[in-house]
C-alpha positions in Angstrom: 44.9 -4.1 -17.3 46.4 -6.0 -14.5 50.2 -5.9 -14.0 52.2 -9.2 -14.4 53.9 -9.7 -11.1 56.5 -12.0 -9.6 55.8 -11.5 -5.8 57.1 -14.4 -3.7 58.8 -15.9 -6.8 62.5 -16.7 -6.8 64.4 -16.4 -10.1 67.9 -17.5 -11.0 69.5 -15.7 -13.9 72.9 -17.0 -15.2 75.2 -14.6 -16.9 73.4 -11.8 -15.3 76.3 -9.4 -14.8 75.6 -7.5 -17.9 73.7 -7.4 -21.2 70.6 -9.5 -21.6 71.1 -11.3 -18.2 71.2 -8.0 -16.3 68.2 -6.7 -18.1 66.3 -9.8 -17.2 67.3 -9.7 -13.5 66.4 -6.1 -13.2 63.0 -6.4 -14.8 62.0 -9.4 -12.8 63.2 -7.7 -9.5 61.2 -4.5 -10.4 58.1 -6.8 -10.5 58.7 -8.4 -7.2 60.9 -11.4 -7.8 63.7 -12.3 -5.5 66.7 -12.8 -7.9 70.0 -14.7 -7.8 72.4 -12.8 -10.1 74.9 -15.3 -11.3 78.0 -14.2 -13.2 81.5 -15.7 -13.3 82.9 -12.3 -14.5 85.1 -14.0 -17.0 86.2 -12.8 -20.5 83.9 -13.0 -23.6 85.7 -16.2 -24.7 85.2 -17.8 -21.3 88.8 -17.5 -20.1 89.5 -16.6 -16.6 87.2 -15.2 -14.0 86.8 -11.4 -13.4 85.8 -11.7 -9.8 82.6 -10.7 -8.2 82.4 -7.1 -9.5 79.8 -7.7 -12.3 77.3 -9.6 -10.3 77.7 -7.4 -7.2 76.9 -4.3 -9.3 73.6 -5.7 -10.5 72.6 -6.8 -7.0 73.4 -3.3 -5.8 71.2 -1.9 -8.5 68.3 -4.1 -7.5 68.7 -3.3 -3.8 68.9 0.4 -4.6 65.6 0.1 -6.4 64.0 -1.6 -3.5 64.3 -5.1 -4.7 65.9 -8.3 -3.3 68.8 -10.1 -4.8 71.9 -12.0 -4.0 75.0 -12.6 -6.1 76.6 -15.9 -7.1 80.0 -16.2 -8.8 80.1 -19.9 -9.9 80.8 -21.0 -13.5 78.0 -22.9 -15.1 80.4 -25.3 -17.0 80.6 -27.7 -14.0 77.9 -29.6 -12.3 79.2 -28.5 -8.8 78.9 -24.9 -10.0 75.3 -25.5 -11.2 74.3 -27.1 -8.0 75.8 -24.2 -6.0 74.0 -21.6 -8.1 70.6 -23.2 -7.2 71.8 -23.8 -3.6 72.4 -20.1 -3.3 68.7 -19.4 -4.3 67.5 -22.0 -1.7 69.7 -20.8 1.1 68.8 -17.1 0.5 65.1 -17.4 -0.4 64.0 -20.9 0.3 63.1 -22.2 -3.2 63.5 -21.8 -7.0 60.6 -20.9 -9.2 62.4 -19.5 -12.3 65.5 -20.4 -14.1 66.8 -18.3 -17.0 69.8 -20.1 -18.5 71.4 -17.1 -20.2 75.2 -17.5 -19.6 77.2 -17.5 -22.8 80.5 -17.0 -24.5 81.9 -16.8 -28.1 84.9 -18.3 -29.7 84.2 -17.6 -33.4 86.4 -19.1 -36.0 85.8 -20.3 -39.7 85.2 -24.0 -39.5 88.5 -25.0 -41.1 90.4 -23.1 -38.4 88.2 -24.2 -35.4 90.2 -25.8 -32.6 88.9 -28.5 -30.4 89.2 -26.4 -27.4 87.0 -23.8 -29.0 84.3 -26.4 -29.7 84.5 -28.0 -26.3 84.4 -24.8 -24.3 81.4 -23.5 -26.2 79.5 -26.7 -25.4 80.6 -26.7 -21.9 79.1 -23.3 -21.2 76.1 -23.3 -23.4 74.9 -26.9 -23.5 76.4 -28.4 -20.4 76.0 -25.2 -18.5 72.3 -25.1 -19.2 72.1 -28.8 -17.9 74.2 -28.2 -14.8 71.9 -25.3 -13.6 68.5 -26.5 -14.9 68.6 -30.1 -13.6 69.0 -29.4 -9.8 66.3 -26.7 -10.2 64.0 -29.0 -12.2 64.1 -31.5 -9.4 63.0 -28.9 -6.8 60.3 -27.7 -9.3 58.9 -31.2 -9.6 58.5 -31.3 -5.8 56.7 -28.0 -5.6 54.6 -28.6 -8.8 55.6 -25.4 -10.4 58.5 -24.0 -12.4 59.4 -21.8 -15.3 62.5 -22.3 -17.5 64.0 -20.4 -20.3 66.9 -21.6 -22.4 68.6 -19.2 -24.6 69.3 -20.1 -28.3 70.3 -17.6 -31.1 69.3 -17.0 -34.7 72.7 -18.7 -35.4 71.3 -21.8 -33.8 68.2 -21.6 -35.9 69.7 -20.8 -39.1 73.5 -21.1 -38.9 76.1 -18.3 -39.3 79.5 -18.0 -41.0 82.3 -18.5 -38.4 80.1 -19.9 -35.7 79.9 -23.7 -36.3 80.7 -24.3 -32.6 78.2 -21.7 -31.2 75.4 -22.4 -33.7 75.7 -26.2 -33.1 75.4 -25.6 -29.3 72.5 -23.3 -29.7 70.7 -25.7 -31.8 71.2 -28.5 -29.1 69.3 -26.4 -26.6 66.2 -26.7 -28.7 66.1 -30.4 -28.1 66.6 -29.9 -24.3 63.7 -27.4 -24.1 61.4 -29.6 -26.0 62.1 -32.6 -23.7 61.8 -30.4 -20.6 58.4 -29.3 -21.9 57.3 -32.9 -22.1 58.8 -34.1 -18.7 57.6 -31.0 -16.9 54.0 -30.9 -18.1 52.7 -33.1 -15.4 54.3 -30.7 -12.7 53.2 -27.4 -14.1 56.7 -26.7 -15.3 56.8 -24.7 -18.5 60.0 -24.5 -20.7 60.5 -22.2 -23.6 63.3 -20.9 -25.8 64.4 -17.4 -26.5 66.4 -16.5 -29.6 67.5 -12.9 -28.8 69.2 -10.1 -30.8 70.6 -7.6 -28.5 73.6 -5.4 -27.8 75.8 -7.1 -25.4 79.5 -7.8 -24.9 79.1 -10.8 -27.2 77.9 -8.5 -30.0 79.5 -5.2 -29.3 82.0 -5.6 -32.1 79.9 -7.8 -34.4 77.3 -5.2 -35.3 77.6 -1.5 -36.2 76.9 1.0 -33.4 73.9 2.4 -35.1 72.3 -1.0 -35.2 73.3 -1.8 -31.6 71.6 1.3 -30.4 68.3 0.0 -31.6 68.9 -3.5 -30.1 68.8 -2.7 -26.4 68.6 -5.9 -24.1 65.6 -4.1 -22.4 63.6 -4.9 -25.6 64.1 -8.7 -25.1 63.6 -8.9 -21.4 59.7 -8.3 -21.4 59.2 -11.4 -23.7 61.4 -13.5 -21.3 59.6 -12.1 -18.3 56.2 -13.1 -19.6 57.4 -16.6 -20.5 58.6 -17.1 -16.9 55.4 -15.7 -15.4 52.7 -17.7 -13.7 50.2 -16.4 -16.4 52.1 -18.0 -19.1 50.7 -21.4 -20.2 52.8 -21.7 -23.3 55.5 -24.4 -23.3 57.9 -25.9 -25.7 58.0 -23.0 -28.0 60.8 -20.9 -29.6 60.5 -17.1 -29.5 62.6 -14.6 -31.4 63.0 -11.1 -30.1 64.9 -7.9 -30.7 64.5 -4.2 -31.4 60.8 -4.5 -30.4 60.0 -7.4 -32.7 58.7 -10.5 -31.3 58.1 -13.7 -33.3 57.7 -17.4 -33.0 60.0 -19.9 -34.8 59.1 -23.7 -35.2 60.5 -26.8 -36.6 58.1 -28.1 -39.3 58.1 -31.0 -41.7 56.7 -31.2 -45.2 54.0 -33.6 -46.2 56.7 -35.4 -48.0 56.1 -38.3 -50.5 55.5 -42.0 -50.1 57.8 -44.0 -52.4 57.0 -47.7 -52.5 60.0 -49.8 -53.4 62.1 -46.7 -52.9 65.2 -46.4 -55.0 67.9 -43.6 -55.5 66.1 -42.7 -58.7 62.7 -42.4 -57.1 64.3 -39.9 -54.6 65.7 -38.0 -57.4 62.5 -37.9 -59.5 60.4 -36.8 -56.4 62.7 -34.5 -54.7 60.6 -31.4 -55.4 57.5 -33.1 -53.9 59.6 -34.2 -50.9 60.8 -30.7 -50.4 57.5 -28.9 -50.9 56.7 -27.1 -47.7 53.0 -26.5 -48.6 51.0 -27.6 -45.7 54.1 -28.3 -43.6 53.3 -29.6 -40.1 54.7 -29.0 -36.6 54.8 -32.0 -34.1 54.6 -31.9 -30.4 57.0 -34.7 -30.0 59.2 -37.3 -31.8 56.7 -40.2 -31.3 53.9 -38.2 -33.0 56.0 -37.4 -36.0 57.1 -41.0 -36.5 53.6 -42.4 -35.9 52.0 -40.2 -38.4 54.6 -40.6 -41.0 54.6 -44.4 -40.7 50.8 -44.4 -40.8 50.9 -42.5 -44.0 53.4 -44.8 -45.6 51.5 -47.9 -44.4 48.2 -46.7 -45.8 49.7 -46.0 -49.2 51.4 -49.3 -49.4 
């Protein structure tokens, strides 16, 4: 079987100083990609900046193995930072083919204790941070008619998690971003997908037991990400879950529902089981298709 390669491809990986980002960067470089290793080096909660040490170490690892890489130390939570991350790639390697928006922080609190600053910082890094880096790259990808994008959600974003109202909300927001990137990028051979990883990292090191973390190495997620950003991948707009060797696909689906002419509160009450029945649930490619089909069904029944 032929090997999936990234020769002459330029990849930007944010939050690549450790954990998942480091594993993504090392794997892509080992298959021929030129990599921008971005990491602010800050604390897990996003405070401060730890300097260049984390990004530099990964660059050194890549170069020691015969690969090509440069470091970038900008934060993703400002547009100037995102632009400079992409500029680093263009200045060093002439273009950008791949963006893996992986940078993330945690500020976990039960909802009733959550402070505004905790909410704002999480959204600044995860949601705005993805926008800040992806948009300048997306513009270049349109010009070259090629691009591969990964945004990073979480099972907390898919299903919620106690104490993570800010984090889960931000991670859910990224699903909408990726779906729209898929639609707007299709004409330009830009594929955008979502990864929901479960892996040992500084974000999870004190959340899960050591015995569990040993089975959740970041290296078990990176092959999924690498395939999704490869030229061979023609899948776009999908959500993939990965961890410990397991890989799955998640999707937002909608029930067949019920048409209720002259709808009343009582009609909703009396039909709630039919409305909620997920038998034959459907997945839609975009918002317009969903509205069109549901309205057509309602019109035909009226």
